[in-house]
C-alpha positions in Angstrom: 114.6 75.5 136.6 113.4 78.8 135.2 114.0 80.9 132.1 114.8 84.5 131.6 114.0 85.8 128.2 113.8 89.0 126.1 112.3 89.8 122.6 113.0 92.7 120.3 110.5 93.4 117.6 112.1 95.1 114.6 110.8 96.2 111.3 111.7 92.9 109.6 112.6 90.3 112.2 111.6 89.5 115.8 114.5 88.3 117.9 114.5 86.2 121.0 117.3 85.7 123.5 116.9 83.5 126.6 118.8 81.4 129.2 118.0 79.0 132.0 118.6 79.5 135.7 118.8 76.4 137.9 117.7 76.1 141.5 121.2 77.2 142.7 121.1 80.4 140.6 123.5 79.0 138.0 123.0 80.4 134.5 122.8 78.2 131.5 124.0 79.0 128.0 122.5 82.0 126.1 120.3 80.7 123.3 118.6 82.6 120.5 115.8 82.5 117.9 114.8 84.8 115.0 111.4 84.9 113.2 109.7 87.3 110.8 107.9 90.2 112.3 104.2 90.0 112.0 102.6 93.5 111.5 100.1 94.7 112.6 99.8 91.9 115.2 103.4 92.1 116.5 102.6 89.9 119.5 102.1 86.9 117.1 105.8 87.2 116.1 106.8 87.2 119.8 104.9 84.1 120.4 106.3 82.5 117.3 109.8 83.3 118.5 109.1 81.6 121.9 107.7 78.6 120.1 110.7 78.4 117.8 113.0 78.6 120.8 110.9 75.9 122.6 110.4 78.3 125.6 107.4 77.2 127.7 105.5 80.2 129.1 105.1 78.5 132.5 108.9 78.5 132.9 109.3 82.2 132.2 110.5 83.9 135.4 111.5 87.1 133.7 110.4 88.5 130.3 111.5 91.9 128.8 110.2 93.2 125.6 111.1 96.0 123.2 108.8 97.0 120.3 108.5 99.4 117.5 104.7 99.9 118.1 105.1 103.5 119.3 107.4 104.7 116.5 105.4 102.8 113.9 102.1 104.4 115.1 103.6 107.9 114.8 105.4 107.5 111.4 102.6 105.5 109.8 99.9 107.9 111.3 98.0 105.0 112.9 97.4 106.6 116.3 94.3 107.9 118.0 92.3 111.0 117.2 93.6 113.5 119.8 92.1 116.6 121.4 94.3 119.2 123.1 93.4 121.4 126.1 95.8 124.3 126.6 96.1 127.5 128.6 93.8 130.3 127.2 95.7 132.0 124.4 98.2 129.2 123.8 96.4 126.6 121.7 98.5 127.5 118.7 101.8 126.8 120.3 101.6 123.4 118.6 101.3 125.0 115.2 103.7 128.0 115.7 106.4 125.5 116.7 110.0 126.7 116.3 111.7 128.7 113.7 114.6 126.3 113.6 114.1 125.0 110.1 117.1 122.9 109.0 117.0 123.9 105.3 117.4 127.7 105.6 117.4 128.4 101.8 114.3 126.3 101.0 111.7 128.9 100.0 109.1 126.2 99.6 109.5 125.1 103.3 106.4 124.1 105.2 106.2 123.3 108.8 105.3 119.7 109.9 101.6 119.4 110.1 100.4 119.2 113.8 98.9 116.0 115.0 95.9 117.9 116.3 93.6 119.9 114.0 93.0 123.4 115.2 89.3 122.9 116.0 90.4 120.1 118.4 92.8 122.4 120.2 90.7 124.0 123.0 91.5 126.4 125.8 90.7 126.8 129.5 91.3 129.9 131.6 94.2 129.3 134.1 97.6 130.7 134.8 100.7 129.5 136.5 103.8 131.8 136.4 107.4 130.8 135.7 108.1 130.5 139.4 105.4 127.9 139.8 103.0 130.2 141.6 99.3 129.7 140.7 98.0 133.2 139.7 94.6 131.8 138.6 93.2 128.4 139.4 91.7 126.6 136.3 88.2 127.6 135.5 86.4 124.3 134.9 83.0 125.8 133.9 83.9 125.5 130.2 85.2 121.9 130.4 81.8 120.2 129.8 81.4 122.0 126.5 85.0 121.1 125.5 84.4 117.4 126.2 81.1 117.5 124.4 82.8 118.8 121.3 85.5 116.1 121.6 82.9 113.4 121.9 81.1 114.7 118.8 84.3 114.7 116.8 85.3 111.1 117.8 88.2 112.0 120.0 89.9 109.0 121.5 92.6 110.6 123.6 93.0 114.0 125.3 96.3 115.8 125.9 96.4 118.5 128.6 99.3 121.0 128.5 99.3 124.2 130.5 101.8 127.0 130.7 104.6 126.4 133.3 103.0 123.1 134.5 106.5 121.7 134.7 107.0 123.9 137.9 103.5 123.4 139.4 101.1 120.9 137.9 98.1 121.7 140.2 95.9 123.1 137.4 96.7 120.2 135.1 95.9 117.7 137.9 92.5 119.4 138.5 91.6 119.2 134.8 92.7 115.6 134.3 90.8 114.5 137.5 87.7 116.2 136.2 88.0 114.6 132.7 88.5 111.1 134.1 85.4 111.6 136.3 83.2 112.9 133.5 84.6 110.5 130.7 86.2 107.4 132.2 86.6 105.7 128.8 88.8 108.3 127.2 92.6 108.2 127.4 94.0 111.3 129.2 97.6 112.4 129.2 98.9 115.5 131.0 102.3 117.2 130.3 103.5 117.0 133.9 103.2 113.2 133.9 105.7 113.0 131.0 108.1 116.0 131.3 109.1 118.5 134.0 111.3 120.5 131.7 110.6 123.9 130.2 110.0 124.8 126.5 106.3 125.0 125.9 106.3 123.8 122.3 108.4 120.7 123.1 106.2 119.8 126.1 103.1 120.3 124.0 104.4 118.1 121.2 105.5 115.4 123.7 102.1 115.4 125.4 100.2 115.2 122.1 102.3 112.4 120.7 102.0 110.4 123.9 98.2 110.8 123.8 98.3 109.9 120.1 99.9 106.5 120.8 98.3 105.9 124.2 95.3 103.8 123.1 97.2 101.7 120.5 100.1 101.1 123.0 97.7 100.0 125.7 96.0 97.6 123.4 99.3 96.2 122.2 100.7 95.7 125.7 97.4 94.2 127.0 97.3 91.8 124.0 100.9 90.7 124.5 100.2 90.2 128.2 97.2 88.1 127.4 99.2 85.9 124.9 101.9 85.4 127.5 99.4 84.5 130.2 97.6 82.1 127.8 101.0 80.4 127.2 101.3 79.9 131.0 103.5 82.8 132.1 102.5 83.9 135.6 104.6 87.0 136.1 104.0 90.3 134.4 106.4 91.3 131.6 108.7 94.3 131.6 108.9 96.8 128.7 112.1 98.3 127.4 112.3 102.1 127.5 114.3 104.5 125.3 116.5 105.5 128.3 118.1 102.0 128.3 116.1 100.7 131.3 113.1 98.5 131.7 109.8 99.4 133.4 106.7 97.7 134.6 103.7 97.4 132.3 101.9 100.0 134.3 104.6 102.5 133.9 105.0 101.9 130.1 101.2 102.2 129.6 101.1 105.5 131.5 103.9 107.0 129.5 104.0 105.1 126.2 106.1 107.7 124.3 109.0 106.7 126.6 109.2 103.5 124.4 109.8 105.4 121.2 113.3 104.0 120.8 113.1 100.9 123.0 114.8 98.4 120.8 117.8 100.4 119.7 118.5 101.6 123.3 119.0 98.0 124.5 121.6 97.4 121.8 123.6 100.4 123.0 123.7 99.1 126.6 124.7 95.7 125.4 127.6 97.3 123.5 128.7 99.3 126.5 128.5 96.2 128.7 130.6 94.1 126.3 133.0 96.9 125.8 133.8 97.0 129.6 134.4 93.2 129.5 136.9 93.3 126.6 138.6 96.6 127.6 137.1 98.8 124.9 135.5 101.7 126.7 135.3 104.0 123.7 133.0 102.7 121.0 131.0 103.8 118.0 128.0 101.5 117.9 126.3 100.5 114.6 123.1 98.5 114.5 121.9 97.6 111.0 118.6 95.8 110.8 116.3 95.0 108.0 114.7 98.5 107.9 117.0 101.0 109.6 120.5 101.7 110.8 121.1 103.1 114.2 124.3 104.7 115.5 125.5 105.8 118.9 128.7 106.7 120.8 130.0 105.4 124.1 132.8 107.3 125.7 134.6 105.9 128.8 131.9 103.2 129.1 129.2 105.9 129.5 126.1 106.2 127.4 124.8 109.7 126.6 121.2 110.4 127.4 119.3 113.4 126.0 115.7 114.7 125.9 116.4 116.5 122.6 114.8 113.9 120.5 112.8 114.4 117.3 110.7 112.0 115.2 111.0 112.4 111.4 113.7 115.0 111.5 115.5 115.2 108.2 117.6 117.7 106.3 114.4 119.3 105.1 112.2 119.0 108.1 112.7 119.7 111.8 110.3 116.8 112.7 108.4 116.5 115.9 110.2 116.9 119.3 109.6 114.4 122.1 110.9 115.5 125.5 111.7 112.2 127.0 114.9 110.6 128.1 116.4 108.8 125.1 119.9 107.3 124.5 121.5 109.6 122.0 120.9 107.7 118.8 121.0 108.7 115.1 118.7 106.5 113.0 118.3 106.5 109.2 116.2 104.5 106.8 118.9 102.2 105.6 118.9 98.5 106.3 119.0 95.1 104.6 115.5 95.7 103.2 116.1 99.2 102.0 114.8 99.7 98.4 117.0 101.1 95.6 115.2 103.5 93.3 116.0 106.0 90.5 114.5 109.5 90.6 113.2 111.5 87.7 116.7 113.0 87.1 118.3 109.5 86.8 119.9 109.6 90.3 120.2 106.4 92.3 118.9 106.4 95.9 118.7 103.7 98.6 115.9 103.9 101.2 114.2 105.1 103.3 111.5 102.9 101.9 111.9 99.3 103.0 110.6 95.9 101.7 110.1 94.9 105.4 109.3 91.4 106.3 106.5 91.2 103.7 107.2 90.9 100.9 110.9 91.3 101.9 113.8 91.5 99.5 113.5 90.0 96.0 115.7 87.1 97.0 113.0 86.0 99.5 110.8 84.9 96.6 107.7 86.4 98.3 106.7 88.8 95.6 109.2 91.6 96.1 109.8 93.4 92.9 112.3 96.1 93.9 116.1 95.7 94.5 117.3 96.0 98.1 120.6 96.2 99.9 120.3 92.4 100.8 119.8 91.6 97.1 122.9 93.6 96.1 125.0 91.7 98.7 123.7 88.4 97.4 124.4 89.3 93.7 128.0 90.3 94.6 128.7 87.1 96.4 129.0 88.6 99.8 126.0 86.6 101.1 126.2 82.8 100.5 123.2 81.6 98.5 123.7 78.1 100.0 123.1 79.3 103.6 120.8 82.2 102.8 118.7 83.2 105.9 120.3 80.5 107.9 119.4 77.9 105.3 115.7 78.4 105.8 115.2 80.0 102.4 116.4 79.2 98.9 117.1 82.6 97.3 115.5 83.5 94.0 118.7 84.2 92.2 117.1 84.7 88.8 114.7 87.3 90.1 117.6 89.1 91.8 119.5 89.2 88.5 116.4 90.5 86.7 115.8 93.4 89.0 119.4 94.6 88.9 119.4 94.3 85.1 116.3 96.5 85.1 117.9 98.9 87.5 121.2 98.9 85.5 119.3 99.9 82.3 117.9 102.9 84.0 121.4 104.0 85.0 123.1 102.9 81.9 125.3 100.3 83.6 125.6 96.5 84.1 123.6 94.6 86.8 126.9 94.1 88.7 127.7 97.8 88.6 124.2 98.7 89.7 124.6 96.4 92.7 127.9 98.0 93.6 126.2 101.4 93.3 123.5 100.4 95.7 126.0 99.3 98.3 128.1 102.4 97.9 125.1 104.7 98.4 123.9 102.7 101.4 127.4 102.9 102.9 127.6 106.6 102.2 124.3 107.2 104.0 125.4 105.2 107.0 128.8 106.9 107.1 127.0 110.3 107.3 125.0 109.0 110.2 128.2 107.8 112.0 129.7 111.2 111.5 126.7 112.8 113.3 127.5 110.9 116.5 131.3 111.3 116.2 133.1 114.1 114.2 130.1 116.4 114.3 130.2 116.3 118.1 134.0 116.8 118.4 135.1 113.2 118.6 137.9 111.7 116.5 136.7 108.3 115.2 140.3 107.1 115.2 140.2 107.1 119.0 137.3 104.6 119.0 136.5 101.1 117.9 133.4 100.4 115.8 131.1 97.7 117.2 128.8 96.4 114.4 125.8 94.3 115.1 122.3 93.5 113.9 121.7 91.3 110.9 123.6 93.7 108.5 126.2 95.3 110.8 129.0 92.9 110.2 128.3 93.0 106.4 129.0 96.7 106.2 131.0 97.5 109.3 134.5 97.1 107.9 133.8 99.3 104.8 132.3 102.0 107.1 135.2 101.9 109.5 137.6 102.3 106.6 135.8 105.4 105.5 136.0 107.0 108.9 139.6 105.7 109.6 138.5 103.7 112.6 141.3 101.2 113.2 139.2 98.3 114.7 135.8 96.7 114.1 134.3 94.4 116.8 131.5 92.0 115.9 130.0 90.8 119.2 128.9 87.3 120.0 125.2 86.9 119.2 125.4 90.0 117.1 122.2 89.2 115.1 120.1 89.4 118.3 122.3 91.8 120.2 119.6 94.3 121.1 117.4 91.5 122.6 120.4 90.3 124.6 120.9 93.9 125.9 117.4 93.8 127.4 118.7 91.0 129.7 121.4 93.3 130.9 119.4 96.4 131.8 118.0 97.5 135.1 114.6 99.0 136.2 115.2 102.7 135.6 113.6 106.1 136.0 115.0 109.3 134.6 113.6 112.4 136.5 114.4 115.8 135.0 113.3 119.1 136.5 113.9 122.6 135.2 115.1 124.9 138.0 117.2 127.9 136.9 119.9 129.0 139.4 123.4 130.4 139.2 126.2 128.1 139.9 128.1 129.5 142.9 129.1 128.8 146.5 125.6 130.0 147.7 123.8 127.4 145.5 125.5 124.3 146.9 122.7 123.7 149.5 119.9 124.3 146.9 121.5 121.9 144.5 121.7 119.2 147.2 118.1 119.8 148.4 116.7 119.6 144.9 118.4 116.2 144.2 117.2 114.9 147.6 113.7 115.8 146.8 114.0 114.0 143.4 115.4 110.9 145.2 112.2 110.8 147.3 110.0 111.1 144.2 111.9 108.3 142.5 111.5 106.0 145.5 107.8 106.7 145.6 107.5 105.9 141.9 109.1 102.5 142.4 107.0 101.9 145.4 103.8 102.5 143.4 104.9 99.8 141.0 105.5 97.5 144.0 109.2 97.3 143.4 111.3 96.9 146.6 113.8 99.6 147.1 115.0 98.9 150.6 118.4 97.6 151.8 120.4 99.7 149.2 118.5 98.3 146.2 118.0 101.8 144.8 121.0 103.5 143.2 121.2 107.1 141.9 123.2 109.0 139.3 123.3 112.8 139.3 123.6 115.1 136.3 123.2 118.8 135.7 122.3 120.5 132.4 124.3 123.8 132.5 125.2 126.7 130.2 127.0 130.0 130.3 124.8 132.8 131.4 123.0 134.3 128.4 123.3 131.3 126.2 120.5 129.1 124.9 121.6 125.4 124.9 123.2 123.3 127.7 125.9 120.7 128.3 125.1 117.7 130.5 127.6 117.1 133.4 127.7 114.1 135.7 128.4 115.0 139.3 129.0 113.2 142.6 126.7 113.7 145.5 127.7 112.6 148.9 127.1 113.5 152.5 129.8 116.2 152.3 128.8 119.6 150.9 129.0 119.9 147.1 132.2 121.4 145.7 130.8 124.0 143.3 134.3 124.7 142.0 134.8 121.1 140.9 131.4 121.2 139.1 132.4 124.4 137.3 135.7 122.8 136.2 133.8 119.8 134.8 131.5 122.1 132.9 134.3 124.2 131.4 136.1 121.1 130.2 133.0 119.5 128.7 131.9 122.7 127.0 135.4 123.2 125.5 135.4 119.6 124.2 132.0 120.2 122.6 132.6 123.7 121.2 136.4 124.0 121.2 136.5 127.1 123.5 135.5 128.2 127.0 134.2 131.5 128.3 134.8 133.6 131.5 131.0 134.0 131.8 129.0 133.0 134.9 127.5 129.5 134.8 123.8 128.8 135.1 122.1 125.5 136.1 119.1 124.8 134.0 118.0 121.2 134.6 118.5 118.7 137.3 118.7 115.1 136.0 118.4 112.1 138.4 118.8 108.6 137.2 117.3 106.0 139.6 118.0 102.3 139.1 117.0 99.0 140.7 119.3 96.2 139.6 117.9 93.0 138.2 119.8 89.6 137.9 121.9 89.5 134.7 123.5 86.6 132.8 127.2 86.1 132.8 128.7 86.2 129.3 130.4 82.8 129.1 133.9 82.5 127.9 134.5 80.2 124.9 136.8 77.3 125.6 139.3 76.4 122.9 139.3 72.8 121.9 142.5 72.9 119.9 140.7 72.9 116.6 142.8 74.1 113.7 141.8 77.0 111.6 141.7 74.9 108.5 139.0 72.8 110.1 136.7 75.8 110.1 136.9 76.4 106.3 133.7 75.8 104.5 134.7 76.6 100.9 136.0 79.3 98.7 134.0 81.6 96.4 134.5 84.8 94.4 133.4 87.8 96.4 133.1 91.4 95.2 135.0 93.7 97.7 134.1 96.8 95.7 137.2 99.1 95.9 139.4 96.1 96.7 138.2 94.3 93.6 136.8 90.8 93.1 138.8 88.1 94.9 138.7 84.4 95.7 137.7 84.5 99.4 138.0 81.8 102.0 134.7 81.1 103.7 134.9 80.3 107.4 132.2 78.7 109.7 131.9 81.2 112.5 130.4 78.6 114.8 133.7 76.7 114.7 136.1 79.6 115.2 137.8 79.7 118.6 139.8 82.1 120.8 143.4 82.4 119.7 142.7 81.9 116.0 143.7 84.5 113.5 142.7 84.7 109.9 143.3 87.2 107.0 141.3 88.6 104.2 140.0 88.2 101.6 137.6 86.1 103.7 134.0 85.8 104.8 132.9 84.5 108.2 129.4 83.0 108.1 127.0 82.3 110.9 123.4 81.2 110.3 122.1 84.8 110.0 125.3 86.9 110.2 128.0 87.5 107.5 131.3 89.3 108.3 133.0 90.5 105.1 136.8 90.8 105.6 138.5 92.6 102.7 142.1 91.8 101.5 144.8 93.0 103.9 142.6 93.0 107.0 143.0 90.5 109.8 140.5 88.9 112.3 141.1 87.5 115.8 138.6 85.8 118.1 138.4 86.9 121.8 137.6 84.8 124.8 133.9 85.5 124.5 133.6 84.5 120.8 133.5 88.1 119.4 135.4 88.9 116.2 138.0 91.7 116.2 138.9 93.0 112.7 142.2 95.0 112.5 142.0 97.3 109.5 145.0 97.9 107.3 144.5 101.7 106.8 
């Protein structure tokens, strides 16, 4: 008997999902556990979750892990002191950045401050042209002085980013080899090891941020591996990446910035997987945790991947670009622990500040003094005080009342109205995020179902769906730990992207095929270095092209089929025209240009079957816990029937006003809406729009 497990470290909770596999390969039931996250020693929360789930380390045959260590180090500015080595004349690319400020009429706009101070941005003489031809080999005579300066300044990590290294990395390779020989203790990251796409600023930013988190990520992964080994685990863990795949520890440590959105990515893949099982290929996904809310869109069962990712991008700031493969996610600082506050003008806000796990919401009784979204839901009767936090905590109701009375005084309203205001603003923030992945990209939300998960997703999902006119809300089984479950469904994955400009035409078919074949060989070599077997058809590929009309700036990503037969360039052109028109509402007669080749390489890993729930013949009335008054905001206050979600079975149907309760999940069903339970135990809410 062995165990396959995954943990997801969030800002507030650490989730565990696991199942057993017997000697015949038969999978047992999926089990879960949830504990508080333990910053800054996140591995302690992981071990606490394994202990709570009674998972012996010696029985772990597979362990996948997603963490917020990378994004936390960046946003909290707790990374390493970084030095940058750039092509002579280009050290200020990092500070010049882009002119794409989002707030055009803000005359007080300031660019984001670079992560590397100017005196730590040094240059070497070298030049590679845009064709990848080395015009001047790198002059290493000045490297010793540069390294001496870095040592004197306490530099812990060095980023190397040369002009056009995405086409030919020879000069970068020479410098990194020399640095590692002269200074073995320092972390070194080169741009070609992370990205083979053009755009100098984006590559430089990616390289610097990866170097910034390199030491802290290595320490964290090493610490986690030691804890697991001490617990008896004999196999190395896998790390969840932002592209929705898992990777070996060695790969994750070499390119830590690829883990920037590791947890949310797995939730997206879990949603797409479940959607295929239940016949819902078109989904808007909503993951609400304790600190943030994440949104994504799945069309036709396909998840969109992009390298146009930014940390800390807001309406006022362009943020910092990271040129790594990331599932297209919109993330905002609104979750169960988001703090409500009033600005100097008397306006109510919710987030992005969060109470986190410590001290947590006021209701936790751990010293929190500021009202949060969770506190508002408790005050309005949407969360059951009797089973708060799975019955592991008794909420401090008096303290919750006091903070909302104080908040209400600032706003000139009652405590109840203040709580309603908190939920309305939180919902408005999340609705705007959902629009960014749907209507803002040419998708009609009415053509999709909303899948809501995470600890807070079911609580807010129906209200958000009503705002967007989405007809159905799906709350998946194990929704509170859905992202961790998704890690058990992902494969080992590499995303290889290469900028190679060429016109799309009949003469380019052979070049297109040759470039992809070269990338296939590179992917196979990458897996082989990690000692991953890729023979006997184990390695699977997907092929995508980033294309644009000649003379334009931005691209549209198109999946294509590559077979033994020559590529049909006409079919590829038709796919591009259709995708471009869907995105921008028009098409042009212009020539088409290929910009980036994108190869996805996968090695499948065993996955658990999602078991069907067997109906016992239980009656709906047998699942009723109680009735209580619940505030449904626009639908008023009503006496709601409270159902025990653990007892609901396929074939049952119930109507709002109602609340379905699980130990750590609450689904609020307004009056007029109905809920059915599918064969897998997921809830389907049909909205009365």
